N, C-alpha and C positions, 0 to 999 in steps of 0.2 A: 053679782059679778059671777059665773058658773064657774067653782074649783078644774082645774088642770087633773088628765087622769093621775097624774102622780100628786097632785094636793090629796086629792078625794081617797085615794090608796094610804096615805102615810095619816089622814083620819083615824086608823084603828089602830096606831100607834100611840095615838095623845090618849086614849082609853083604852090599857090595858085592862089583865086581869087585878079584882078588887085589891087594895093595900091598906093592911091594917095604920093608924096614927094616932097617937098619943100625946097627949098634952104632957107638959114637963111643969112649965114654973113662966114665970111672966117676970118684969124687971122697969123703969124709965130708959132711955136712952137717949139722951141729949146730943141734940146734932146740928148742923149748922143752922138748919133752917125754923126746925120746932122742935121741944121734947115731944121724942115720941115713943109710944110702950113697942116691945120689944117680947112673944110669944114665943116657948121653946115648945117644938113637938116632936118625935120620936118616932121609928119604925122600929117597932119591938124584933121583927124579923132580921133586921139587918143591923142595927144602931145606928141607922144614919138620921143625922139632925136634919131639919129644913125651921125656918122661921115665918110669923108673921109681924107685922111691921105697923101698927096703926096710931091712929090719932085722932083727937072727939069719939064722940058718943057713934058706934059703928051700928050698935046693937036696935037705935030707937026706930028702925021697918021704915027707913026712908032709903033710896038708892044708894049704893055709896060708893064712892071715886075709889077707883082700886086696880091697880096692877098687879100680874100674875107673871113673876121674874125667874127663869130659870137660870142659877149660878154660871157664872163665866170669868174665873179666876183672869184671862188674861185680859180682859176689856175691862169687870168688875175694879180690878187692882192694883191688873200693873200700866191702863190703861192705853194699853193696844187700839191702835188704830184698824184694824183689820176689819171688827166689827163696827154696831151700833150699839153694842151689851149697855158698857159704863154708862155714856152719855143718855141714853134709855130711863137707868137706874134712877143718875140722879134729877131728871128731866121728870119723871114722875115724883118723886119726894117732895121737890120745890110746888106741882101744883099741887100734892096732898096739903102741903105746907099753908100753900097760899088761899085753900080755901076754907083749913083748919078740919078739915076731918076728910078719912079714907084711909086704906091700907093696901100695902104693900105684901105680898105673899112672895117669898124667895124660898125657891126649890130647886135640891143641894141636888142637881140635872148639867152635869157639868156635858158641854159638848154636844146640845140636842142628843142627853140622854146614853152617849158613847164614853163616860169619863174623861180625866185630862189627860190621861197619855195617849188613848185614841184619838183625843182630839187633835194633839200632839204629831201623832203621825197624820191624821187627815190634813193638818194642817202644810207637811213636808210635799203630800200628795199635792196641793195646791200652789205651791211654790215652782213645781212641776210640770202645773197648767191646768188641772183639774179644776173644776168648779168644787164649790161645797156639797151637794147631792152626790156628785160624781167621787170623790173622796169618800164620801161615806160608805157610799155602794160597797167602791174597790175594799174597804175593808171589812166588808161583810154584814158592814149593817142597812135598816131602815134609812131613808134622808132624815129621821125625826124619830128617836126613840123615846121621846119624854111621856111620861104618864100624870095628867093633870088630874088624873083623880085623889091624889093629894088634897087637894085643895077643898074636898067637899067633908074630911071632918075638924078644919080651921076653920071653914066658914062655921060650921053647927057649933062649933064652940065660940064662936065670936058673935055666933048669933045674925048672922047677915045672910039674906037670902036673893037679893037683890044689885046688881053692879053697873055702874057707870062703868065699863072698863077700854083700858088706856091698853090700845093693842094696835099694830097693823097686820096682823094674824085674826084671818076670819074662821080658823079653824080652833081656836082657843073659846070664840065663842061659841060655836057648836058645840066643843068639852062640854064647855057649862053650863050649854041648855040640857045637855045629856043626863049629866048628875042633878037637873031640878032646878038649876038656879036661873035665876030672872037676868038678862042682860037687857037694860033697857036703853042703851046707849052707845054706841061704839066711841072713845075718843082717841083721835091719831096721835102718835107719837112719835113723831118725824125730824128725824136725825140729820143734818148736814151728812154729807157727801164729802167724801175724800180720795187723792190717786189708789188707798190702800184697800180702802170697802167699795168701791164704786161697784166691782165685781158681784164682790158677796147680798150687794144690796139690790143688784138687777136680776141675781138666781134666784131671791128669795119673790121678789116678785112675778117672774117666770116661772119657776117651777114650787115651790111655796106655795103659790095666791096670796103673798102679800101684797096689802095694800099702800102705796106712797102716793 
């Protein structure tokens, strides 16, 4: 599938200027599905913190089942039905646990990179009729401002070079390949639609090139 003009334009927002990220520490993290390993990283320039969650031996050279997940307070922690973020996060961790090996990269990039307060402003515009892309643009932002270069030092620290990427977003695959990572498989992560996220998911497909 060839990305739409809007989708192609937004690719540059996925891989902006280089961002330094330092490893901080790791610990065990018991979760409902398995006991994972939690790895903390910090952006020295901003103090912003990101984490990787791993299970099993991810450094053995075999492709790693992985999810790149951007923070969504409303979906991940508050169970919002407006998006598919929370269910995707849970489904990805369950899939990794079922396989006994994998990694999830949790990036602190709320609202496709515009921040929590601006995301709530965008929600207000959506309440008035705008779709997710129109709302971001009305606030002066690109449709997607996330920086996936943050993944590179995390992947290097964990010695991961090839991925089986759980995503519906082909632009994430493009971003990983631009970083020199090999994506050997796209693993769909499709969540059940509901009346509150129907337009959100439709816009993802029509304007951002997501595959459902």
